[in-house]
VEXDREN-2710 file (C-alpha; in Angstrom, 1 decimal):
% VEXDREN-2710
k/r/px/py/pz
1/UNK/3.0/17.9/8.4
2/UNK/6.7/17.3/7.4
3/UNK/5.6/15.6/4.1
4/UNK/3.4/18.4/3.0
5/UNK/5.2/21.3/4.6
6/UNK/2.0/22.5/6.2
7/UNK/2.9/24.5/9.2
8/UNK/6.5/23.5/9.2
9/UNK/9.3/23.4/6.7
10/UNK/8.9/20.4/4.3
11/UNK/11.2/17.5/5.4
12/UNK/10.4/14.2/3.8
13/UNK/13.0/12.3/5.8
14/UNK/11.5/13.4/9.2
15/UNK/8.0/12.7/7.7
16/UNK/9.1/9.1/6.9
17/UNK/10.4/8.8/10.4
18/UNK/7.2/9.9/12.0
19/UNK/5.1/7.7/9.6
20/UNK/7.3/4.7/10.5
21/UNK/6.8/5.4/14.3
22/UNK/3.1/5.4/13.9
23/UNK/3.1/2.4/11.5
24/UNK/5.0/0.3/14.0
25/UNK/2.3/1.1/16.4
26/UNK/-0.4/-0.3/14.2
27/UNK/-1.7/2.9/12.5
28/UNK/-2.9/1.7/9.2
29/UNK/-3.0/5.1/7.4
30/UNK/0.7/5.7/8.5
31/UNK/1.5/2.2/7.2
32/UNK/-0.1/3.0/3.9
33/UNK/1.7/6.5/3.7
34/UNK/5.1/4.9/4.8
35/UNK/4.7/2.2/2.0
36/UNK/3.9/4.8/-0.7
37/UNK/6.9/6.9/0.3
38/UNK/9.2/3.9/0.6
39/UNK/7.9/2.7/-2.8
40/UNK/8.7/6.1/-4.5
41/UNK/12.0/6.6/-2.7
42/UNK/10.7/9.9/-0.9
43/UNK/12.6/10.7/2.2
44/UNK/14.6/7.4/2.0
45/UNK/16.0/5.2/-0.7
46/UNK/13.3/3.4/-2.6
47/UNK/12.6/0.0/-0.9
48/UNK/9.8/-1.9/-2.8
49/UNK/10.2/-4.9/-0.5
50/UNK/9.6/-2.9/2.7
51/UNK/6.8/-0.9/1.0
52/UNK/5.1/-4.2/0.2
53/UNK/5.4/-5.3/3.8
54/UNK/3.7/-2.1/4.9
55/UNK/1.0/-2.2/2.3
56/UNK/0.2/-5.7/3.5
57/UNK/0.0/-4.6/7.2
58/UNK/-2.5/-1.8/6.3
59/UNK/-4.3/-4.3/4.0
60/UNK/-4.7/-6.8/6.8
61/UNK/-6.5/-4.0/8.7
62/UNK/-9.1/-3.6/5.9
63/UNK/-7.7/-0.5/4.2
64/UNK/-8.9/-0.6/0.5
65/UNK/-6.2/1.5/-0.9
66/UNK/-3.6/-0.9/0.7
67/UNK/-5.4/-4.0/-0.5
68/UNK/-5.2/-2.7/-4.1
69/UNK/-1.6/-1.7/-3.7
70/UNK/-0.4/-5.0/-2.4
71/UNK/-2.5/-6.7/-5.0
72/UNK/-0.8/-4.6/-7.6
73/UNK/2.6/-5.4/-6.2
74/UNK/1.9/-9.2/-6.1
75/UNK/0.5/-9.0/-9.7
76/UNK/3.6/-7.2/-11.0
77/UNK/6.2/-8.9/-8.7
78/UNK/7.1/-5.3/-7.4
79/UNK/9.1/-5.9/-4.2
80/UNK/7.6/-9.3/-3.7
81/UNK/7.6/-12.6/-5.6
82/UNK/4.8/-12.4/-8.4
83/UNK/1.8/-14.3/-7.1
84/UNK/-1.4/-14.1/-9.1
85/UNK/-3.5/-16.0/-6.5
86/UNK/-2.5/-13.7/-3.7
87/UNK/-3.1/-10.6/-5.9
88/UNK/-6.7/-11.9/-6.5
89/UNK/-7.1/-12.5/-3.0
90/UNK/-6.3/-8.9/-2.1
91/UNK/-8.5/-7.6/-5.0
92/UNK/-11.4/-9.7/-3.8
93/UNK/-11.0/-8.1/-0.3
94/UNK/-11.3/-4.7/-1.8
95/UNK/-14.0/-5.7/-4.1
96/UNK/-16.0/-7.0/-1.2
97/UNK/-16.0/-3.5/0.2
98/UNK/-17.6/-2.2/-3.1
99/UNK/-14.4/-0.9/-4.6
100/UNK/-14.8/-0.2/-8.2
101/UNK/-11.0/-0.3/-9.0
102/UNK/-10.8/-3.8/-7.5
103/UNK/-13.6/-4.9/-9.6
104/UNK/-12.0/-3.7/-12.8
105/UNK/-8.7/-5.4/-11.8
106/UNK/-10.6/-8.6/-11.3
107/UNK/-12.3/-8.3/-14.6
108/UNK/-9.0/-7.5/-16.4
109/UNK/-7.6/-10.7/-15.0
110/UNK/-10.6/-12.8/-16.3
111/UNK/-12.1/-13.2/-12.9
112/UNK/-15.6/-12.9/-11.7
113/UNK/-16.5/-10.0/-9.6
114/UNK/-19.3/-11.7/-7.8
END
């Protein structure tokens, strides 16, 4: 609500606080949304390392978007040490769930999609 301003006055800082509370309780969508906001510096200063941690937490729960995001972070070294093998791991996790974006990323890296 606070992030979109739907029904209340928009307040990104409050939105981040609520996402963080839910993320700490294991809510994967909140973990992902918090990571996006931290990565962009919305509601708080940008923190790519914290964003990567939350992307990975959601990815471990099977969230495809988070798997792609942590894969992208690992591939680029954004907030984490660059790690091609780990990026491939997360892309493969998403590809196993029939995600076309993951398949394209694997192909672009010269990997089989199989």
